[in-house]
Every structure is written in structure tokens, then in C-alpha cells.
C-alpha positions as CSV (number, residue, x, y, z in Angstrom):
1,X,29.8,5.1,-9.0
2,X,27.6,7.5,-6.9
3,X,25.3,7.7,-9.9
4,X,25.3,3.9,-10.2
5,X,24.4,3.4,-6.5
6,X,21.6,6.0,-6.5
7,X,20.2,4.7,-9.8
8,X,20.0,1.0,-8.7
9,X,18.5,2.0,-5.3
10,X,16.0,4.2,-7.0
11,X,15.1,1.4,-9.4
12,X,14.6,-1.0,-6.5
13,X,12.3,1.5,-4.6
14,X,10.4,2.2,-7.8
15,X,9.9,-1.5,-8.5
16,X,8.7,-2.1,-5.0
17,X,6.2,0.8,-5.3
18,X,4.9,-0.4,-8.6
19,X,4.5,-4.0,-7.5
20,X,1.4,-3.0,-5.5
21,X,-0.5,-2.2,-8.7
22,X,1.4,-3.8,-11.6
23,X,2.6,-7.3,-12.4
24,X,6.3,-7.9,-12.8
25,X,5.8,-8.2,-16.6
26,X,4.0,-4.8,-16.8
27,X,6.9,-3.2,-14.9
28,X,9.3,-4.7,-17.5
29,X,7.0,-3.4,-20.3
30,X,7.0,0.2,-19.1
31,X,10.8,0.0,-18.3
32,X,11.4,-0.9,-22.0
33,X,9.0,1.7,-23.2
34,X,10.7,4.5,-21.3
35,X,14.1,3.2,-22.3
36,X,13.3,3.0,-26.0
37,X,12.1,6.6,-26.0
38,X,15.4,7.7,-24.4
39,X,17.6,5.6,-26.6
40,X,15.7,6.7,-29.7
41,X,16.3,10.3,-28.8
42,X,20.1,9.7,-28.3
43,X,20.3,7.9,-31.7
44,X,18.4,10.8,-33.3
45,X,21.0,13.1,-31.9
46,X,24.0,10.9,-33.0
47,X,23.3,8.5,-35.9
48,X,20.8,5.8,-36.7
49,X,23.3,4.1,-38.9
50,X,24.9,2.4,-35.9
51,X,21.8,0.2,-35.3
52,X,22.4,-1.8,-38.4
53,X,23.8,-5.2,-37.3
54,X,24.6,-8.6,-38.8
55,X,24.2,-10.3,-35.4
56,X,20.5,-9.9,-34.7
57,X,20.2,-13.6,-33.5
58,X,22.8,-12.9,-30.8
59,X,20.9,-9.7,-29.8
60,X,17.7,-11.7,-29.6
61,X,19.2,-14.5,-27.4
62,X,20.9,-11.9,-25.2
63,X,17.7,-10.0,-24.6
64,X,15.6,-13.1,-23.9
65,X,18.2,-13.9,-21.2
66,X,18.2,-10.3,-20.0
67,X,14.4,-10.3,-19.8
68,X,14.6,-13.4,-17.6
69,X,17.1,-11.7,-15.4
70,X,15.0,-8.6,-15.0
71,X,11.9,-10.7,-14.2
72,X,13.7,-12.5,-11.4
73,X,15.1,-9.2,-10.1
74,X,11.8,-7.3,-10.0
75,X,9.9,-10.4,-8.8
76,X,12.2,-10.6,-5.9
77,X,11.9,-6.9,-5.2
78,X,8.2,-7.4,-4.6
79,X,8.4,-10.3,-2.2
80,X,11.7,-10.5,-0.3
81,X,13.8,-7.9,1.6
82,X,15.7,-5.5,-0.7
83,X,19.0,-6.6,0.8
84,X,18.4,-10.2,-0.1
85,X,17.8,-9.3,-3.7
86,X,21.0,-7.3,-4.0
87,X,23.0,-9.9,-2.2
88,X,21.8,-12.7,-4.5
89,X,22.6,-10.5,-7.4
90,X,26.2,-10.6,-6.5
91,X,26.2,-14.2,-7.8
92,X,26.2,-12.8,-11.4
93,X,30.1,-12.9,-11.6
94,X,30.1,-16.5,-10.4
95,X,27.7,-17.6,-13.2
96,X,29.6,-15.3,-15.7
97,X,32.9,-17.1,-15.0
98,X,31.3,-20.5,-15.6
99,X,29.5,-19.4,-18.8
100,X,32.5,-17.5,-20.2
101,X,34.5,-20.7,-19.9
102,X,31.8,-22.7,-21.6
103,X,30.7,-20.3,-24.4
104,X,33.7,-18.1,-25.0
105,X,36.4,-20.6,-24.3
106,X,38.0,-18.4,-21.6
107,X,40.5,-20.1,-19.4
108,X,39.3,-21.4,-16.0
109,X,42.0,-20.1,-13.6
110,X,42.7,-20.8,-10.0
111,X,41.4,-17.3,-9.1
112,X,38.1,-18.0,-10.9
113,X,37.7,-21.3,-9.1
114,X,38.2,-19.4,-5.9
115,X,35.6,-16.8,-6.9
116,X,33.1,-19.6,-7.7
117,X,33.8,-21.3,-4.4
118,X,33.3,-18.1,-2.4
119,X,30.2,-17.4,-4.4
120,X,28.6,-20.8,-3.5
121,X,29.5,-20.2,0.1
122,X,27.9,-16.8,0.1
123,X,24.7,-18.2,-1.5
124,X,24.5,-20.9,1.3
125,X,24.8,-18.2,3.9
126,X,22.1,-16.1,2.4
127,X,19.6,-18.9,1.6
128,X,20.5,-21.0,4.7
129,X,19.1,-24.3,3.3
130,X,17.8,-26.5,6.1
131,X,17.6,-23.6,8.5
132,X,15.0,-21.6,6.7
133,X,12.4,-22.0,4.0
134,X,13.9,-21.1,0.7
135,X,11.2,-18.8,-0.9
136,X,10.2,-19.0,-4.6
137,X,11.2,-15.3,-4.8
138,X,14.8,-16.1,-3.6
139,X,15.1,-18.8,-6.3
140,X,13.7,-16.4,-8.9
141,X,16.4,-13.8,-8.0
142,X,19.0,-16.6,-8.2
143,X,17.7,-17.7,-11.6
144,X,17.6,-14.1,-12.7
145,X,21.3,-13.8,-11.8
146,X,22.1,-16.7,-14.0
147,X,20.2,-15.1,-16.8
148,X,22.0,-11.8,-16.3
149,X,25.3,-13.7,-16.5
150,X,24.3,-15.2,-19.8
151,X,23.3,-11.8,-21.0
152,X,26.7,-10.3,-19.9
153,X,28.6,-13.1,-21.6
154,X,26.8,-12.5,-24.9
155,X,27.3,-8.7,-24.5
156,X,31.1,-9.4,-24.6
157,X,30.7,-10.8,-28.1
158,X,28.4,-8.0,-29.3
159,X,30.7,-5.3,-27.8
160,X,33.3,-6.3,-30.4
161,X,31.1,-5.6,-33.4
162,X,28.3,-3.2,-32.3
163,X,28.2,0.2,-30.5
164,X,26.9,0.5,-26.9
165,X,23.9,2.5,-28.2
166,X,23.1,-0.2,-30.7
167,X,23.1,-2.8,-27.9
168,X,20.9,-0.7,-25.7
169,X,18.6,0.0,-28.7
170,X,18.0,-3.7,-29.4
171,X,17.6,-4.4,-25.7
172,X,14.7,-2.1,-25.4
173,X,13.3,-2.9,-28.9
174,X,13.2,-6.7,-28.3
175,X,12.1,-6.6,-24.7
176,X,9.2,-4.2,-25.3
177,X,7.0,-6.7,-27.1
178,X,8.1,-9.4,-24.7
179,X,6.9,-7.4,-21.8
180,X,3.6,-6.5,-23.6
181,X,2.9,-10.1,-24.7
182,X,3.4,-11.5,-21.2
183,X,1.3,-8.8,-19.4
184,X,-1.6,-8.2,-21.8
185,X,-3.7,-11.0,-20.4
186,X,-3.4,-9.7,-16.8
187,X,-3.3,-6.0,-17.6
188,X,-3.9,-3.4,-15.0
189,X,-3.8,0.3,-16.1
190,X,-1.5,2.2,-13.7
191,X,-2.9,5.1,-11.8
192,X,-1.6,8.6,-12.2
193,X,0.2,8.3,-8.9
194,X,2.3,5.5,-10.4
195,X,3.5,7.4,-13.4
196,X,6.5,9.1,-11.6
197,X,7.6,5.6,-10.4
198,X,7.4,4.3,-13.9
199,X,9.6,7.1,-15.1
200,X,12.0,6.5,-12.2
201,X,12.4,2.8,-13.1
202,X,12.9,3.5,-16.8
203,X,15.4,6.3,-16.4
204,X,17.3,4.7,-13.5
205,X,17.8,1.4,-15.4
206,X,19.7,3.2,-18.1
207,X,21.5,5.7,-15.9
208,X,22.8,3.0,-13.6
209,X,24.4,1.0,-16.5
210,X,25.7,4.2,-18.1
211,X,27.4,5.4,-14.9
212,X,28.9,1.9,-14.2
213,X,30.3,1.9,-17.8
214,X,31.8,5.4,-17.3
215,X,33.3,4.4,-13.9
216,X,35.0,1.3,-15.4
217,X,36.3,3.5,-18.2
218,X,37.8,6.0,-15.7
219,X,39.1,3.6,-13.0
220,X,40.3,0.0,-12.7
221,X,37.8,-2.7,-11.8
222,X,39.6,-3.3,-8.5
223,X,38.5,0.3,-7.5
224,X,35.0,0.2,-9.0
225,X,33.9,-3.2,-7.6
226,X,34.3,-2.4,-3.9
227,X,32.3,0.8,-4.5
228,X,29.6,-1.3,-6.2
229,X,29.5,-3.6,-3.2
230,X,28.2,-0.6,-1.1
231,X,24.9,-1.2,-2.8
232,X,24.2,-4.0,-0.3
233,X,24.6,-2.2,3.0
234,X,23.0,0.9,1.5
235,X,19.9,-0.9,0.3
236,X,19.7,-2.8,3.6
237,X,19.5,0.7,5.3
238,X,16.9,1.9,2.8
239,X,14.8,-1.2,3.4
240,X,15.0,-0.8,7.1
241,X,14.1,2.9,7.1
242,X,11.4,2.9,4.4
243,X,9.9,-0.6,4.6
244,X,10.9,-1.6,8.2
245,X,12.7,-4.7,6.9
246,X,14.9,-6.3,9.5
247,X,18.7,-6.2,9.1
248,X,19.9,-9.7,8.5
249,X,23.6,-10.0,9.2
250,X,23.9,-13.3,7.5
251,X,22.7,-11.7,4.3
252,X,25.4,-9.0,4.6
253,X,28.0,-11.7,5.5
254,X,27.0,-13.8,2.5
255,X,27.4,-10.7,0.3
256,X,30.8,-10.0,1.8
257,X,32.0,-13.6,1.1
258,X,30.9,-13.3,-2.6
259,X,32.5,-9.8,-2.8
260,X,35.8,-11.2,-1.4
261,X,35.8,-14.0,-4.1
262,X,35.1,-11.5,-6.8
263,X,37.9,-9.1,-5.6
264,X,40.4,-12.0,-5.5
265,X,39.5,-12.9,-9.1
266,X,39.7,-9.2,-10.3
267,X,43.2,-8.7,-8.7
268,X,44.4,-12.0,-10.3
269,X,43.1,-10.9,-13.8
270,X,44.8,-7.5,-13.5
271,X,48.1,-9.1,-12.6
272,X,47.7,-11.6,-15.5
273,X,47.0,-8.7,-17.9
274,X,50.0,-6.8,-16.7
275,X,52.2,-9.8,-17.3
276,X,50.9,-10.3,-20.8
277,X,51.4,-6.6,-21.6
278,X,55.0,-6.8,-20.2
279,X,55.6,-9.9,-22.4
280,X,54.2,-8.1,-25.4
281,X,56.4,-5.1,-24.8
282,X,59.6,-7.3,-24.5
283,X,58.7,-9.0,-27.8
284,X,58.3,-5.7,-29.6
285,X,61.6,-4.5,-28.2
């Protein structure tokens, strides 16, 4: 989780640095370019056979949604405080609970309703409609969170049939031409000084997701999620120190409300899974 926290903060700082010279679409293009090179190397070391899939349409839909999520995230990084972006990103579980019910037929439990309610309350605290002007960048991040949720929901389906490397391979392969097509008409060649930041964004994007997956494999979600929430106060500190962004306590409070709802849902899911496992054991005996 330390690797996850460092990776996501590094990606945010890299995105902010690149936004001075490059458009959001160009940042996405270079992110996919670096990612494809890394994934290609890993597949070369393991096996290219695992990239063969019978679910290319699902991969395509997943990555169109993921591309939209990335656009909203990097667009927000360029225009609003880093803490606001990370706080609004915590709405992803809210949207995922809704979409999983609609697309995967998962049960809508009382705990999930609680998580959704807390999530809506957190968004209201962060955006403060009626008290402040809701910026287009904030709405872009919120829309990006919805796209990420759709991407996560489709990833659940793909994880049952394809390997993680295959999913990452198609992610970079499909999003590379998407980033190029959307940036070619407003192209700005990055300076030499920007190359290290391009590499940081490309590498950190993959390392962050890899470290998160490893953390979830080692420890329960109820342990991992509170550590992931540390991204919000940490990025708020980074924003204040590097970019002199003011600390907005309502943003931190909104993130805390959403975190509480997510934690309630996770604890309820763990209890439910334990009951199902115990019932299955009794049946076998």
C-alpha cells in the first residue's frame, strides 16, 4: 500500500507538471505508450499466448470507459486542487455498487444503500452546491469516477476469463490510438524537460494498480481500504507544500464521510461471505 500511495501521488504530480505543456489527451497517449512498452516486455518474459481472448468487445467497452475515467481525472488534476480530485475519486465505489447491481445482477443490500447514501452526502460536502460555483473540472472528475466504476464492473467479468496481464495489455493497446486520435489535431511536442514526467506518469499508473492488487491479495479489504484513504490527506499536504493549495477541511470531511460508507459496506460484505462459507462447510459435513 505504500507503493500504491507513492505511485498515485507521483502520477498526480506528473500530470500537473505535464498539463502546462500538453493537453489531457496527449498525457493519456503517452501514458498508454509507456504502459504498452512495459506490458509488452512482461508478456515477452512470460507468454504472449495469454493475450488471446474471445471477449474483445468487452475489453473495448471497458477501455472506452476507462479512457473517459482517465480523462476526467487528469483534466481535474490540471484545474482544481489535488485534494478535490482525490476526494471525488472516492465516489467510484458508490457508482460501482449501482452498476454492479444493474449489469451483474448483484444484490443491493442495506450496507450498499448505506454506502451510496454516505457517498452522496460526501459529494455534497465537497461540491457544496448553492454555496460555491461547481467548476467544470469538478464535474469532469465526478464523471470520470462514474466511468472508472463502469470499467471496474466490466473488469470483474473479464477477470474470470482473462489474465491480469492480458487485461492490462488490451487496456494500453486500445487506449493508445484513442489518445493519439484525440490529440493529433492539437498536438504539442513535449520538451526534453517533460520526458521524465511522462515516464513517471506511465510507470506510476501501472505500479499503483499492481501494488493495490498485491495488497488485496495479502490482506483483507477492511485493512487495505483505510490505508488507501490516506491518499486524501497526503495529497492535500503535497498540494499545500508544492503548489500552495489551501487546505479545505470540507473536502477532507467529505472524503471521510465517503470512506465511512465504504468501510461499512466492506465489513458487511466480509460478514456475509463468512456466513456463506460457514453454511457451505456445514452442508459438506
